[in-house]
A tleap script that builds the chain and sets N, CA, C and O, in Angstrom:
source leaprc.protein.ff14SB
mol = sequence {
  NMET TRP LYS CYS LYS LYS CYS GLY GLU GLU
  VAL GLY LEU ARG ARG GLY MET LEU PHE LYS
  LEU ASP LYS ASN LYS ASP THR SER GLY ASP
  ASP LEU SER ILE HIE ASP THR ASP TYR TYR
  GLU CYS SER HIE CYS HIE ASN TYR SER TYR
  SER ASP VAL GLU GLU ILE ALA ILE TRP ASP
  GLU CGLU
}
set mol.1.N position { -39.762 -12.424 130.971 }
set mol.1.CA position { -40.060 -13.089 129.734 }
set mol.1.C position { -41.086 -12.266 128.973 }
set mol.1.O position { -41.887 -11.550 129.574 }
set mol.2.N position { -41.059 -12.371 127.646 }
set mol.2.CA position { -42.041 -11.706 126.793 }
set mol.2.C position { -43.288 -12.567 126.736 }
set mol.2.O position { -43.220 -13.756 126.425 }
set mol.3.N position { -44.445 -11.952 127.043 }
set mol.3.CA position { -45.711 -12.680 127.051 }
set mol.3.C position { -46.657 -12.106 126.002 }
set mol.3.O position { -46.763 -10.892 125.825 }
set mol.4.N position { -47.336 -13.009 125.317 }
set mol.4.CA position { -48.257 -12.671 124.242 }
set mol.4.C position { -49.402 -11.796 124.744 }
set mol.4.O position { -49.984 -12.061 125.796 }
set mol.5.N position { -49.716 -10.750 123.980 }
set mol.5.CA position { -50.832 -9.872 124.328 }
set mol.5.C position { -52.172 -10.569 124.143 }
set mol.5.O position { -53.151 -10.178 124.780 }
set mol.6.N position { -52.248 -11.588 123.293 }
set mol.6.CA position { -53.518 -12.292 123.041 }
set mol.6.C position { -53.809 -13.361 124.092 }
set mol.6.O position { -54.915 -13.420 124.630 }
set mol.7.N position { -52.818 -14.206 124.384 }
set mol.7.CA position { -53.101 -15.361 125.243 }
set mol.7.C position { -52.267 -15.425 126.520 }
set mol.7.O position { -52.577 -16.210 127.416 }
set mol.8.N position { -51.219 -14.617 126.618 }
set mol.8.CA position { -50.406 -14.596 127.831 }
set mol.8.C position { -49.280 -15.608 127.891 }
set mol.8.O position { -48.557 -15.668 128.885 }
set mol.9.N position { -49.117 -16.403 126.845 }
set mol.9.CA position { -48.036 -17.396 126.829 }
set mol.9.C position { -46.728 -16.770 126.339 }
set mol.9.O position { -46.712 -15.631 125.870 }
set mol.10.N position { -45.641 -17.520 126.451 }
set mol.10.CA position { -44.309 -17.011 126.111 }
set mol.10.C position { -44.138 -16.778 124.610 }
set mol.10.O position { -44.603 -17.560 123.782 }
set mol.11.N position { -43.456 -15.677 124.287 }
set mol.11.CA position { -43.113 -15.318 122.912 }
set mol.11.C position { -41.606 -15.430 122.757 }
set mol.11.O position { -40.854 -15.008 123.635 }
set mol.12.N position { -41.165 -15.996 121.648 }
set mol.12.CA position { -39.741 -16.142 121.383 }
set mol.12.C position { -39.405 -15.759 119.950 }
set mol.12.O position { -40.285 -15.439 119.152 }
set mol.13.N position { -38.120 -15.798 119.643 }
set mol.13.CA position { -37.633 -15.493 118.304 }
set mol.13.C position { -37.501 -16.794 117.528 }
set mol.13.O position { -36.846 -17.733 117.981 }
set mol.14.N position { -38.118 -16.844 116.373 }
set mol.14.CA position { -38.019 -18.023 115.514 }
set mol.14.C position { -37.128 -17.660 114.328 }
set mol.14.O position { -37.308 -16.621 113.692 }
set mol.15.N position { -36.173 -18.529 114.045 }
set mol.15.CA position { -35.259 -18.298 112.926 }
set mol.15.C position { -35.430 -19.399 111.902 }
set mol.15.O position { -35.633 -20.565 112.242 }
set mol.16.N position { -35.345 -19.010 110.655 }
set mol.16.CA position { -35.505 -20.025 109.615 }
set mol.16.C position { -35.202 -19.472 108.249 }
set mol.16.O position { -34.655 -18.379 108.102 }
set mol.17.N position { -35.568 -20.248 107.253 }
set mol.17.CA position { -35.365 -19.878 105.865 }
set mol.17.C position { -36.723 -19.811 105.190 }
set mol.17.O position { -37.603 -20.630 105.455 }
set mol.18.N position { -36.883 -18.839 104.324 }
set mol.18.CA position { -38.095 -18.717 103.530 }
set mol.18.C position { -37.744 -19.052 102.088 }
set mol.18.O position { -36.920 -18.371 101.478 }
set mol.19.N position { -38.350 -20.074 101.545 }
set mol.19.CA position { -38.098 -20.504 100.174 }
set mol.19.C position { -39.255 -20.053 99.308 }
set mol.19.O position { -40.407 -20.344 99.631 }
set mol.20.N position { -38.987 -19.354 98.218 }
set mol.20.CA position { -40.031 -18.995 97.272 }
set mol.20.C position { -40.367 -20.218 96.433 }
set mol.20.O position { -39.494 -21.019 96.098 }
set mol.21.N position { -41.643 -20.347 96.099 }
set mol.21.CA position { -42.110 -21.502 95.339 }
set mol.21.C position { -42.621 -21.074 93.964 }
set mol.21.O position { -43.166 -19.982 93.805 }
set mol.22.N position { -42.437 -21.947 92.978 }
set mol.22.CA position { -43.072 -21.704 91.683 }
set mol.22.C position { -44.459 -22.348 91.683 }
set mol.22.O position { -44.885 -22.883 92.707 }
set mol.23.N position { -45.165 -22.305 90.559 }
set mol.23.CA position { -46.537 -22.803 90.511 }
set mol.23.C position { -46.629 -24.304 90.763 }
set mol.23.O position { -47.697 -24.809 91.108 }
set mol.24.N position { -45.518 -25.023 90.592 }
set mol.24.CA position { -45.478 -26.468 90.842 }
set mol.24.C position { -44.997 -26.805 92.254 }
set mol.24.O position { -44.713 -27.961 92.568 }
set mol.25.N position { -44.910 -25.767 93.103 }
set mol.25.CA position { -44.448 -25.913 94.494 }
set mol.25.C position { -42.985 -26.340 94.564 }
set mol.25.O position { -42.568 -27.017 95.505 }
set mol.26.N position { -42.217 -25.941 93.565 }
set mol.26.CA position { -40.800 -26.275 93.478 }
set mol.26.C position { -39.975 -25.060 93.898 }
set mol.26.O position { -40.375 -23.920 93.658 }
set mol.27.N position { -38.838 -25.304 94.516 }
set mol.27.CA position { -37.974 -24.213 94.977 }
set mol.27.C position { -36.681 -24.096 94.183 }
set mol.27.O position { -35.798 -23.330 94.568 }
set mol.28.N position { -36.546 -24.832 93.090 }
set mol.28.CA position { -35.253 -24.906 92.400 }
set mol.28.C position { -35.111 -23.994 91.189 }
set mol.28.O position { -34.083 -24.060 90.514 }
set mol.29.N position { -36.079 -23.153 90.881 }
set mol.29.CA position { -35.978 -22.294 89.701 }
set mol.29.C position { -34.924 -21.211 89.843 }
set mol.29.O position { -34.597 -20.799 90.956 }
set mol.30.N position { -34.386 -20.744 88.704 }
set mol.30.CA position { -33.336 -19.729 88.718 }
set mol.30.C position { -33.801 -18.406 89.316 }
set mol.30.O position { -33.015 -17.710 89.959 }
set mol.31.N position { -35.069 -18.050 89.113 }
set mol.31.CA position { -35.559 -16.766 89.610 }
set mol.31.C position { -36.126 -16.858 91.026 }
set mol.31.O position { -36.638 -15.873 91.558 }
set mol.32.N position { -36.034 -18.041 91.635 }
set mol.32.CA position { -36.523 -18.209 93.002 }
set mol.32.C position { -35.369 -18.009 93.962 }
set mol.32.O position { -34.274 -18.530 93.751 }
set mol.33.N position { -35.615 -17.264 94.999 }
set mol.33.CA position { -34.533 -16.983 95.940 }
set mol.33.C position { -34.897 -17.479 97.330 }
set mol.33.O position { -36.059 -17.741 97.638 }
set mol.34.N position { -33.884 -17.596 98.144 }
set mol.34.CA position { -34.021 -18.018 99.531 }
set mol.34.C position { -33.708 -16.809 100.406 }
set mol.34.O position { -32.725 -16.104 100.179 }
set mol.35.N position { -34.542 -16.580 101.394 }
set mol.35.CA position { -34.324 -15.462 102.312 }
set mol.35.C position { -34.235 -15.974 103.733 }
set mol.35.O position { -35.014 -16.835 104.141 }
set mol.36.N position { -33.268 -15.438 104.500 }
set mol.36.CA position { -33.271 -15.685 105.934 }
set mol.36.C position { -34.449 -14.930 106.508 }
set mol.36.O position { -34.695 -13.783 106.136 }
set mol.37.N position { -35.172 -15.555 107.402 }
set mol.37.CA position { -36.314 -14.888 107.997 }
set mol.37.C position { -36.325 -15.107 109.501 }
set mol.37.O position { -36.262 -16.243 109.970 }
set mol.38.N position { -36.403 -14.042 110.239 }
set mol.38.CA position { -36.532 -14.078 111.689 }
set mol.38.C position { -37.844 -13.410 112.041 }
set mol.38.O position { -38.196 -12.382 111.464 }
set mol.39.N position { -38.564 -13.984 112.979 }
set mol.39.CA position { -39.798 -13.360 113.433 }
set mol.39.C position { -40.094 -13.793 114.862 }
set mol.39.O position { -39.590 -14.810 115.339 }
set mol.40.N position { -40.910 -13.010 115.524 }
set mol.40.CA position { -41.310 -13.285 116.893 }
set mol.40.C position { -42.630 -14.035 116.853 }
set mol.40.O position { -43.541 -13.657 116.117 }
set mol.41.N position { -42.739 -15.119 117.661 }
set mol.41.CA position { -43.947 -15.923 117.626 }
set mol.41.C position { -44.308 -16.435 119.005 }
set mol.41.O position { -43.440 -16.822 119.788 }
set mol.42.N position { -45.604 -16.431 119.291 }
set mol.42.CA position { -46.129 -17.011 120.516 }
set mol.42.C position { -46.087 -18.529 120.399 }
set mol.42.O position { -46.491 -19.085 119.377 }
set mol.43.N position { -45.604 -19.196 121.431 }
set mol.43.CA position { -45.507 -20.655 121.411 }
set mol.43.C position { -46.868 -21.336 121.531 }
set mol.43.O position { -46.979 -22.539 121.293 }
set mol.44.N position { -47.900 -20.581 121.896 }
set mol.44.CA position { -49.224 -21.180 122.102 }
set mol.44.C position { -50.216 -20.859 120.978 }
set mol.44.O position { -50.767 -21.769 120.358 }
set mol.45.N position { -50.444 -19.568 120.716 }
set mol.45.CA position { -51.479 -19.193 119.740 }
set mol.45.C position { -50.905 -18.820 118.379 }
set mol.45.O position { -51.659 -18.523 117.452 }
set mol.46.N position { -49.594 -18.832 118.249 }
set mol.46.CA position { -48.877 -18.564 116.999 }
set mol.46.C position { -49.087 -17.141 116.469 }
set mol.46.O position { -48.927 -16.891 115.274 }
set mol.47.N position { -49.442 -16.216 117.356 }
set mol.47.CA position { -49.444 -14.792 117.030 }
set mol.47.C position { -48.005 -14.443 116.665 }
set mol.47.O position { -47.085 -14.917 117.331 }
set mol.48.N position { -47.778 -13.632 115.632 }
set mol.48.CA position { -46.402 -13.369 115.213 }
set mol.48.C position { -46.223 -11.943 114.698 }
set mol.48.O position { -47.185 -11.257 114.351 }
set mol.49.N position { -44.956 -11.522 114.662 }
set mol.49.CA position { -44.577 -10.223 114.120 }
set mol.49.C position { -43.207 -10.349 113.480 }
set mol.49.O position { -42.302 -10.961 114.047 }
set mol.50.N position { -43.057 -9.766 112.291 }
set mol.50.CA position { -41.756 -9.748 111.631 }
set mol.50.C position { -40.922 -8.541 112.036 }
set mol.50.O position { -39.715 -8.525 111.795 }
set mol.51.N position { -41.534 -7.532 112.645 }
set mol.51.CA position { -40.789 -6.304 112.893 }
set mol.51.C position { -40.333 -6.113 114.333 }
set mol.51.O position { -39.167 -5.784 114.554 }
set mol.52.N position { -41.206 -6.308 115.327 }
set mol.52.CA position { -40.828 -5.999 116.706 }
set mol.52.C position { -41.626 -6.856 117.676 }
set mol.52.O position { -42.837 -7.009 117.522 }
set mol.53.N position { -40.959 -7.410 118.664 }
set mol.53.CA position { -41.629 -8.244 119.653 }
set mol.53.C position { -42.702 -7.463 120.412 }
set mol.53.O position { -43.697 -8.041 120.850 }
set mol.54.N position { -42.504 -6.153 120.567 }
set mol.54.CA position { -43.469 -5.350 121.321 }
set mol.54.C position { -44.811 -5.199 120.605 }
set mol.54.O position { -45.781 -4.762 121.225 }
set mol.55.N position { -44.893 -5.543 119.335 }
set mol.55.CA position { -46.174 -5.518 118.624 }
set mol.55.C position { -47.114 -6.607 119.135 }
set mol.55.O position { -48.332 -6.429 119.139 }
set mol.56.N position { -46.549 -7.734 119.565 }
set mol.56.CA position { -47.397 -8.860 119.972 }
set mol.56.C position { -47.232 -9.260 121.439 }
set mol.56.O position { -47.974 -10.113 121.926 }
set mol.57.N position { -46.280 -8.665 122.147 }
set mol.57.CA position { -45.982 -9.122 123.502 }
set mol.57.C position { -45.652 -7.960 124.438 }
set mol.57.O position { -45.310 -6.855 124.016 }
set mol.58.N position { -45.773 -8.269 125.731 }
set mol.58.CA position { -45.346 -7.322 126.769 }
set mol.58.C position { -44.344 -8.056 127.669 }
set mol.58.O position { -44.398 -9.276 127.821 }
set mol.59.N position { -43.435 -7.280 128.257 }
set mol.59.CA position { -42.436 -7.865 129.136 }
set mol.59.C position { -43.054 -8.100 130.513 }
set mol.59.O position { -43.729 -7.223 131.052 }
set mol.60.N position { -42.822 -9.288 131.080 }
set mol.60.CA position { -43.312 -9.647 132.398 }
set mol.60.C position { -42.125 -10.147 133.211 }
set mol.60.O position { -41.452 -11.095 132.804 }
set mol.61.N position { -41.862 -9.532 134.341 }
set mol.61.CA position { -40.705 -9.878 135.181 }
set mol.61.C position { -40.823 -11.232 135.880 }
set mol.61.O position { -39.863 -11.664 136.519 }
set mol.62.N position { -41.917 -11.888 135.784 }
set mol.62.CA position { -42.192 -13.159 136.446 }
set mol.62.C position { -40.994 -13.977 136.685 }
set mol.62.O position { -41.095 -15.073 137.237 }
savepdb mol mol.pdb
quit
């Protein structure tokens, strides 16, 4: 399992959508877009990386 370099807890891949907001916190404007976003995140301390799991975690054969 991938373990967080900061706290030692498990790191996983989080998948979701990123919605851009206007000044009124609205997501429905024509120039606002939705992006798929995947990132690696520690389940305990919420350390995260958008590029590579190895930035925040090390592999542990446990």
